[in-house]
N, C-alpha and C positions, 0 to 999 in steps of 0.2 A: 195374747194371740197376735197383736200388732207387731210386737218385737220379733216373733217367730217368722212372720211373713217377710219382714225386712231382711232377716238373716238368710232366708231361702232365696230371695231375689238377688242379694249380693253374691251368693254362691253361684247362681246361674250366670250372672254377669261376668264373674271371674272365669268361669269355665268357657265362656264364649270369647275370651280375650279382651273384654272391655276394660275400661279403667286404665290407670297408669302404673299398674303393678309391675314389678321387676320381671315376673315370669311371662307377661304378655308380650306379643309381638311389637317391635318398635314401629312407630309411625314414620313412613318414608318422608324424608326431607328433600324437597325440590329446590335446588340452588340455581337461581338465574345466572346467565352468563355475564356476570359483572366483574369477575376476577379471573386471573389466569388459571387454567386447568393444565396440569402437566402430564406428559407421558414420557417415560424414560428420562425424566429430569428436564424435559423441554416444554416450555409454554407453547402448547400446540393448538388447543381448541376445546370448546365445551361439549362437543358431540364425538362419539367414538363408535367405530365399526371394526369388527375383527372377522377376517375370512381368508380365503385362499385366492391368490392372484391367478386368473385363468388366461389372461392375454396381456401382452405389452404392445401398445400401438406405436409408440415412438419413445423418445428419451424422457418424456414427462407425462405420459398418459398410460393408464392401465385399466383393466377390468377386474373388479373384485367380486367374488361370489360369496354371499352371506346367506346361509340357510336356503340355498337354491335360487336366490334372487341376485341378479347381476347389477353391479353399480359401476358406472364409468367414473374414474377418479383422475383428476388433473392435479399433479403435484404442485403445491403452492410454492411461492418464492423463487421459482426457477423457470427458465425458458430454454429448452433444448433445441438443437438444430433441427430444422425440418428435414424429413427424409430425403428430399431432393438436394439438400445442402451437403457440403463436405462434413463428415463426421456424423451425419444424420443416422445412418444405420449402425455406426459404431456406438453412438449414444444409446440407441435402442437396445443393442446387444448388452451393453453394460447394465442397463436397468433390468433386462431379462435375467442376467446372471444373479442380480441381487434379490429378485422377488418372484420370478415366474415359477409357479407351482408350489410356492411357499405360503405359510401363514403369516399375515401381517396385520398390524393395527393401523387404522387411519383416523386421525384426530382432525376435526374440521369444524367450521362455523357456518359455512354457506355453500350454496351451489352457484354455478355461473349461468350465463344466459343460454348455454347449451345443455343445461340440466346435469352437468357433471359436478360431482363432489370435488371441491377444491380443498385439499388438505395435506397434512404432514403424514408421511408413511414411515412406519417403524417395523423392523423385523423382530422376531422373537428374541434375538440377542441384543436388541436395542440399537441396531444400526439405524441411524437417521438417514433414510435413503435420499431425501431431497438434498441434504447437505453433502452427502457422498457424491452425488452427481456433479455438484459444483466443485468439490475438492479435487476430483479426479479429472477435471477439465472436460466433462461430458455435457455441461450445461452452463448457462449464464445465471448469475444472481439477477432476478427480475426486479430491479430497483423501482420500477414504476408502481409496484404494489408493496413497497417495503413497509408502509405504515400498517399493513394488515397483520404484521408480526411484531413481537416485542423488540425493544432496543437491544436486548441481549442477543436475540436470534439474528437481528440485522447485523450485529457485529460479527457473529459467527460466520455468516454468509460472506460478508465483506472480507474477512480474513482468509476464508477458504479460497475465494476467487483470487485475491492478491497472491496467495502462495502458488496457486495453479498457474497464474500468468508468469510469475517469476521463474518457476521450474519448467515452464513450457510444457505443461501436462495436457494430454488430450488435444482438443481443438486449438489450444494456445500454441501449438507447434507452428501454426500458420502465422505468417507475418502480420496479416491484417484480417482476421476472421470477421465475417459479416454476421451481425446479431440477427437472430431469427425474426424479431419484431420488425427490423428494418427490411429484411427479405420479404416479409409478408406485406408490409404497408408502405415502405419507402420513406418513412419518417421516424424520427427519434421521439419517443414519448417524454413527457415532462417528469422528472423525478420529484415527487412531492416532499415537502418539508413536514416531518411528523411532529405533531403538537404534544404527543405524549410518549412516554417510554412503554406504555402498555400497548398490547395489540388492539386493533380496531374492534375485534369481537368482544373485548372486555367491557365495552359500553353498549348497552342495548340500542342507544341512539345511533352510534357509529355503525353497529351491525346492520341496522335497518338501512342506513345510507349506502353502505357498500354492497348490500344485497339487492337493492332496488334495480329494476330494469326500466329505463326510460326510453323515449323515442330516439334519444341520441346514441344509446348503446345497444339497441335491440338489433336482432338479425332479421332484416326485412328482405324477403325474397323478391327478386325482380327478374323479368325475362332475360334469358341468356342470349348471347350474340348469335348463336346458331339456331335459335328459335325453339329448341327443345330442352336444353339444359336450363336449370334455374341457378342464377347467381345470387349468392348471399353476401351481405355486407357485414363484416365483423365490427366489434366495438371500437376499433381504432381505424376503421376505414378500409381495411383490406378486403378483397373480394375472393370468393372461392365457390366451387360447386361441390356437391356431395357424390361420392361413389356409391356403388350398390351396397357396399358394406357399411356405409355411413361415415367413412373417413373423408376429411376435407381435402380437396384438390385445388391448391392455390395455383393461379394462372390458368384455370380452366374456363374463365369467363371470356 
């Protein structure tokens, strides 16, 4: 009788998917972000969203709709001209041509202080949109954040920008184009020396460091000069107000 009960219990357990049998469902394996995850052959980020682009705000920011939820996405590694700068609307138009109304994948590791996803954008045919913006002279390689991507990706952006400058593509047709970070803040950020060939997100410690918001880089509202608008201070000291649609208006303070 004891042997019969054991056999019955084993049969019930197998039917419920228990045990390690080949016919049972595999146990999900959760891999922490300690090694590079790739999309379209690019070391891009440990998290992934896929959806349709519903809006393009400028040359490096878009809105992604995923299952009815909108996500603001800031393309990593690049900085496009502000709309008020030369080539600002040209850059926005180029990004729109690449992604607006289309399905894309966004690989990312973090959000910024404005709650935007900061990530790499890929079309269904594996166009690396961030890199395309730089290669066509529609944006700068944002070297102040170069350690957040791998050495291989840094090299790709460096080469793309060098070729765009040499061929005077896009904004590089100008003799001395003003970088958007200097336009916003009036200063040149320090280009960091990367201590690893891996992207920052490949280390949980580094990810926590780059994702943290401190008093030094938070956006603290202060009363505007006109008494009604609110001026915000960005992470690099630039000031701006917000429009009714939530866009940043530099010079509005």
